[in-house]
N, C-alpha and C positions, 0 to 999 in steps of 0.2 A: 181250339177254334180261333181264338184271338191271334195266336202265333201264326196260324195258317193264313189268316186275313192279312197280317203284316207282310208275310212272305209274298203273298200274291200282289199286294200293293207295290212292293219293292220290284218284283219282276216286271210288272206292267207299267210302272212309272217311268217318266223320262229321266234324263241324267240329273236334272236339278232336284227331282224328288229323291233319287238315289243318294245324292249328296246330303240331303236333309236327314234321311235315315241313318247314314254313316255318321254324321255329326252327333245325332242323338245317341247312337250306340257308343261312340267314343266318350261322350259325356257321362253315360251310365257307368262305363268302365272306370272313368276318372273318379266318380263318386265312391267306387269300391276300393280304389287303389291309393288315392292321395288324400292327405289331410285337408280339412277345410278351416282355414284360419283367417280371421278378420274379413269374413264374408267372401273369401276367394280360395280357390284350390292352390296349393303350393306345388307347382310343377317343377321338376328338376331341369337343369340346363341341358340335358340330353333329349328333352322333348320340346320344351318351350324354346323360343329363339332368344338368345342372349345378344346384347349389344356389344359384348366383348368378343372381338374377332378371334381371339385365341380359343374361346369355347366353341365357336363355329367351325374352326379348323379341326378341332377334335371331334365334333359332332355335326358334320356338314348336312346330314339329313334334316336337321332342325329347320332349315330354310323352307322345307316342305311340311314337316309334321306340325309346326306351330299353328298352321291354318285350320287344323282339325280339332284343336282343343279350345275350351272356353273357360273363363275364370269363374263364372258363377251362372246360376240358372237364368237370371235376367239377361245377361250377356248372350247366352245361347238363344233365348226366346226371341229377342229383338232381331238378332242376326238371321234366324231362320224364317221369321215372318217377312223380313225385308227380302231375303233370298227368294222366297216363294213368289212374291209379287213382281220383283225385278226380273226373274227368269221368264215369267209370262210375257212381260214387255219385250225382253230380249229376243224371244222366239218369234215375235211379230216381224222382226227385221233380219234376224240371223239364224243360222242353223246350229246343230248340236256340236259339230267340230269347232265352230267359232266360239261357242259357249265355253267349251273346255279350254280352249286356247286362252281366252281372256281371263277366265277364272284362275287358272294356274299361273299364267304369266303375271297377273296382278299380284298374287300372293308372293311369288318368287322375287319379283322386282322390288316390292315393298320391303321384303325381308332384307335384301341387299342394301337398300337405302337406309334402313334402320340400323344395320351394322355399321355402315359408313358414317352415319350421324354419330353413333356412339364413339367411333374412333376419333373423328375430327373435333368433337365437342366434349370429349371426356364424359359421356353420358352412360350411366350404368343402370340397366333394367332388363327385365324379361318381358316378352309379349307373346300372347296367344290370341287366336280368334280368326274367323273367316271374313272380318270386316273389310280388309284390303281387297279380297277377291270380289266381294259383293259391290264395293265401291267401283271397282274396275268395270263390272257389268253395267252398273247404273250410268256411269259416265260415258260408256260406249253408246248406249241408247240415247242419252241426252245430247251427245255430240252429233250422232248420225241423224237424229230426227228431233232437233231442238224445239220445234213448234208443236210437237205432239202434246195433246191436252190430256190431263188427268183430273178426275173429279175427286176432291178431298172432302171428307165429312166436315161440316160446319164452315167450310171455306168456299167450296165451289170449284170451278175449273181453273186450273193453273197450267201453264205451259211447262213442260218437263225441264227446260233449261232454267226456269225460275227456281225450281226445287233443287236442282243441281248446284246452282250458284249459292243458295242458302246453305247447303251442306258444306261446300268449300269454305264459305265464310265462317261457319261455326268451327271447323277444324283449324283454320288459320288463327282465329281469335283465341283458341285454347292451346296453342302451341307451347305456351309457357306455364301450363298447369302441370299437375302431377303426372298425367298420362301423355306427356310430350311424345314418347315413342309411338303410342297408339295413333295419335293424330298424324305423325309423320308417315306412318304406314297407310292410313286412309288416303292421304293426299297422293302418295306414291302409286297406290293402286288405281286411284282415279286418273292419274296421268297415263297409265297403261291403257285404260279404256279410251281416253281421249285420243291418243296416238293411233290406236287400232281403228277407231271410227274414221279419223281423218285419212288414214291410208285406204280404208275401204271406199271412201268417197272418190279417191283417185284411181280406184280399180285394183288396188293392191291388197290381197287377202293374206294376212300373216299366217293364218291357220293352214294355208296351202303348203 
């Protein structure tokens, strides 16, 4: 009965809900297949995205697959909660085709910038997660409708561009921390959303 309910929810849900289900399924498979060390799954470089361009040349699909894996339960939880709310906002202004375009372009471009950063700055690490895609969606909305107001608990109403600016500031401020690659990916994904929205304002739809 529960399985049938999940199947029905998947069939009737929109694209963002399907992505949430897919990410949860991949995470469950990860829990069954990979070891959990130091509070993180130890993904191989043929699934996670490596900053070493040689690994990427051997495993080019990792530019896409890394966006469906998450390092730990909290990582998954926050990303999916954020994805749920941001997708609702995104659909206020854009359609499903545009959603998929921004989501996957954000992940792909962020992956390329991450590898380029590793090459030019001798940075070595692996990244996973849908954060770059979600940041791309968020920045697309914040750029297209910057004065759209959101009500936050205990804070009140804020314009969406205020929240976007705060997220960008946090990522920039943490570029020199342990998760440099992750913050590079966030900012790169956000850049895709920004460019997409700016082009939309000029009547250019990248998803077309």
